[in-house]
N, C-alpha and C positions, 0 to 999 in steps of 0.2 A: 504494500500500500504506499502510495506517495501522497503525503499530505499537501494540501494546496491552502486552505484558510478555515478559519472558524467563522460561523454566521449564526443567524438565528432562523428558526423555522417553527412550524406548528405541528401539534399532534393532530393527525387526521381524524381522531376519534373525539378528543375533547377540547381541541383547539387551544390548548395551552402552549404558550411560548416556550420553545425549547432550545437550549444550545445545540448547534449542529456542525458536523464536520464535513467539509468538501474534500474529496481525496480522488486521485487517479489510481486505477487499477486496470492492467490489461489494454492500456490505450484508451480507456473510456473514463468519464468523470461521474462520480456518485455522490449522493448527500446521505448522511447517516445521522440519525438523532434517536433518543432514548426518553421515552416518558416514563415517569415513576409508576404510573398506574397502568399504562397500556403497552409498555415494552418497547423493543427496538424496531425501528424503521429504516429500511435502507431503499433508495430508489436511484434509478438511473437518471442523471442530471443532463448530462451531454454525451453524444454517442462518439466524440473524437476529442482526445486530449490535446492534439496539436493545434486544432482549430479553435479550442477554448482559450488556450494561451494566446494565440494570434488575436482573438476578440479583445482580450484584456487590454492590449496595447492602445486601443481607440477609446478607452473610457474617459469620459468627460462629465463632470458634475455640472448640473444646470443651474439657473439662476431661481433662488427661493422666491416665493412670493412675499412682496411688501406688505400684504395685507391678508395673512392667513385668516381663515374663519373659525379654525379649531385650536383650542390650547392643547399643548403636550402635557398630559397628565398621567396617562397609564402606559404610555410607550406604544411603539409600532406592534400590531396593526390596530389597536383599539382606539387611537385618536384620528383615525383617517378623517380627512374632511375637506381640504388640505390642511395639514396641521404645520406648525413653525419649523418642524424638523424635516420637512419634505424637501429633498434637494432638486426639485424641478417645478416647473409650472405646467398648466394645462395647454397642451397644444392642439388636440382633437377632443373636444367635449363629446361624451357619449350618453345620450338620455333614452333610456327605455320608456317609450310611450304607451306601452301596454305589454301584458304578458299573454294575451289572447294570441292565438295563431291558427291558421287554416291547414296546419300539418301537425302530425304527432310523431315526430322523428324518435327512433329508438334511442339515439345517442344524445338527445337534448335534454337539458334540465331545467330551462328557462320558460317553458310555456306553463299556462294556468294549470292543466291537467297533471303536470308533472309536480308543480309546486304546491297544489292544494288550495290555492286561493286566487282571486282576481286582483291584479295590480294595474290600474290604469288612471294616472293622474290628470285632473282636469286641465283645460286650456289655461287657466288662470294660474295654476300651480306650475305649469311647464313654462310659462312666461317668468315666474319668479326664479326658476333654475337658469334660464337663458340669461336673464338680467345679472344673476349672481356671477356666471361665467365671464361676461362681458365687464365686470367690474374688477376682474383680476389685474394686478399691477406687479410689475411694470408692463406686462404685456397682456392685454385683453385676449381671451381666447378666440382666436381667429377662425377656427373650423369647428364643424359640429356634424355629428352623426345620429340620425334617428334610428333607434334600434328597438328590439324587442324581446320576446314574442314577434309577431310579425307587424310592422308599423303600418303596412298598407290597409290592415283591417279597420283602421281608425278613418271614419269619414272625413274628419277634419284635417287629415294629414297635410293637404295642400295650404290650408290656414296656417298651421304650424310652420311650414317651410317659408311662408311669406312674413311670419312673424320673425323668425330668426334672420332673415334677410334685412327686415327693417331695424332690427336691434344691432346690425353691423357685423354679423358673420360672413366673411368673404366666400367661404366654402361650406356648402350645406350637402350632405349625402345621406342617401336612405339605405339602410341595410335590410335586404329583402330576398325572400326565397323566389321571387318572380312569378308567382302563380297568377296575381291580378294584372301584372304587366303583360302576361301572355294572353289575356283575355280581351284587351282593347288597347289599340294604338292611341285612342283619345284620351285614355286615363294616363298613358305615358305622357302625351302632350301636356295633359293638365298639370302634372308634376313638374315638368320642365319650365311650363310658363310661371309656375308659382316660384321657381328659383332653384331647383334641385341641379346641382353641378355634377354629381357622380352618383350612380347607382351601385352599391356594394352587393354583388349578386352571389348567393350560395351557388356553388357550381363544383360537384365532387367528381366530376369526371367526363370522359366523352364516349363512355359506353353505358349500357343500363346497370351493369352489376353494382356499382358502388350505390347507386340511387336506392335500389331494391334493398341492400344491406343496411344502409345508414338512414334512410328516409321512409322506408317501409314499402315503397312501390316505385316504378320507374318514371322519373321526372325528366328525363333527358329531352324528349319531345318539347315539355313546357319551357325548358330553359332555351332552347334553339328559338321558340316562337316568341318568348320574351325579349331576346336579343334582337330578332328581326322587327318586332314592334317598335323597340326602342330606336332602332337605325331608322325606320320609316318616320318616327316622330321628330327626328333630328337630333337625337343624343349622340354625343361623341366622347362619352366618358363613362366606361363600365370597368369596374374591378371585379375580377373573377375571385371567389373566396371558397376554395377547397378546404374542408376539414379533413385532414390526414389521418387515417386510421390504419394501422398495421393489418395486413390481410384483407383489407376492404378496397383501397384505392392507391395504396403506395406504388402499383405498377401503373397508374395513370399519369404520373408527374410529367414525363415527356410528351405524352398526347395533349395534355391540357397546355403545356407551353407552346407547343406548335399550332395549337388551335387558336391560342391568343395572338401568335405571330400572323396567322392567315386572316384573322378578323381585327386587325390592327386599327382599321378605320373607326372602330368604336370602341374596343377593348385597350385600356390603357396600362393595366397592371394586373398581375396575378399575385395575390396575397395568400400563400400557403399557410394554414393554421393546424400545427399538430394538435390532435384532439385533447381537451383537457379532461382528465379522468377524475372524477369527484365521487364521493359517496363510497359506500362499501362495495368492494370488488376483490375477488381473490387474486393473489399475487401471480399466479400464472396467466390469467386473462388479462391482467394489467400490463404485463411484460409483453404479451403477444401484440396488444393495440398500440403500445408506446412507439412514437416516431419522434425522434429528437432532430433538432435543426440540423446538425451535421449529417444525419441521415439523409434529410431531404436533399442537401447539398451533393451528397454522394450519388443519390439516385437521379438527381437531375443531370449530373455529368454522364452517367451511365445511359440514360434513356433519351438524351438528346444528342448522343454520338460524340460528346465532347464539345459540342456547341457552347454550354456553359460549364465552366470547370469549377472545381472547389475554391481554387486561389481567386476567382472572379468575384467572390462574396466578400462583403465588408459590413460590420455592425452598424446599426442606425446612428449612433452618435459620431461616426467618422465625419459627417457633415458639418458638426458644429464649428470647426476653425473657419469654414466658408461663411457660414451666416454671421459669425462675429467679426470677420474681416469687413464684410459688406456693411455691418452695423457701424463699424468705425468710420468707414469712407462717408457714410450718410448721416453720422451722428444721431442714431437711433437705435433702439434695442429691438432685435427680431427674436422670434421664439428659437429656443433651443431643443433640439431633438435629442434630449438627454436621457433616453431609456437606458436601463442596464445593458451593458454591451453584450450580454448573453440572452437578452429577451428577444432579439431578431436580427437576422442577416438579409442583406438585399444586394442586388446589382442592376444595372441599366443595360437593356439592349438598344443598339443604336442601328437604324436602318439606313443605308446609303447605297443607291442604285440597285436597289432590291437585295443587297447583301445584308444579312443580319449578324452582328457580332456584339458581344458585351463591350462596354465602355472601357474596360481594361486594355483592350487590345489598341485603343486610341490615345489613351492618357495614363501616363505613369502615376497612379493615385498617390503612392506614398511620397513621390517626389514633389507633387502638387502640394500635398498637405504641408511639406516641409517649406515649400515657397510661401504658402499662406502665413505660416508663423514668422518668416522673414519679413514678409510685406506687412504684416500687422505692426511690428515693431518700427517699420519705416513710417507707417501712418501715426504712430505715437510720437515719432521724432519730427513730424511736419513734412514728410516727403511723400504726399500722396501720389504725385505722378510716377515717381520711381516705383512706387508699391504696385500700381496698376501695370506698369511695364514688366516688373517682375512675374506678375500672375500671367500675363499674356504670354510670356516666354516659357513658362512652366507648362502652359496647356498645350504647347506644341511638342508632341512626343518625338 
């Protein structure tokens, strides 16, 4: 066992805060904790130790809120709100507008049937939530996602979108299974005219198998019809959101990526989300379903024939030096994408003359980041023009 660090975690039974150890064994990263009442728990944390250590290099703490709403009394996670100890601010606010849903997915815990109660805040309550997000300082929350349950089952969803736009959210997206979008081009137009910028579309694969396993029946035709209706309505921004489950759709990763490339007139992104396993489940079943971020990276390389390689991925906070550099140039504060470096990895695909390749083939990312650090110091010293020239030169590989 190779010790990495100590941290804190929760007992999955009683939710007591426990000391935990993160360690490497056999090239993989694990987390281990012991509850005095419920015993020892060990789980796979990251499927590749080398990738784990690479991501560590790009860690950046964000900017705390100047006006936290919650006082730090009991410690994390009991003071969440955001509290004064939180080392970041809200970049994308997510509001569950209902827990009603027109599906009953076997892997979902968020709908009213699974939860055992109905949750649906009023228009006025949601307005209060939106105003609270916009009052964040130094950066009012700029982006918003309406989620659920299934937000499109609310008849006043277009009104909520208009409200968000009126309150100053630059980006508003709707997290949806696409069923109602598939039924009507006019409904798609209504949401677009209200101000929806992006549709965050549940999309588990390009064959029927994963939908039957994860959603209970074949939804593939509905997904295709939803995309076509959005296209006809004039939408140009859809994010495909596959929930990755081992043995269900981990063989579909390459197919989803190629599908997105072929439909890039409307699809802007694929956000693979490894399934979040909650509640009571036996260890063998949990390990079978588990897909970690490095597993996704490896499978993407294998299933795209090397189009996207493991070294093309970088953690989300990699972009922070760029946003801070631009902020210095313009003398304003921009949002920090200061997620934990092991919460997500990303890459960009660039299309040029029908050739598709990761941005890492065109840009020396680490060299560019080093240039940003040098250029930021130049701005501090009053040499903004030299700083811009430094960045321009670094962008040319």
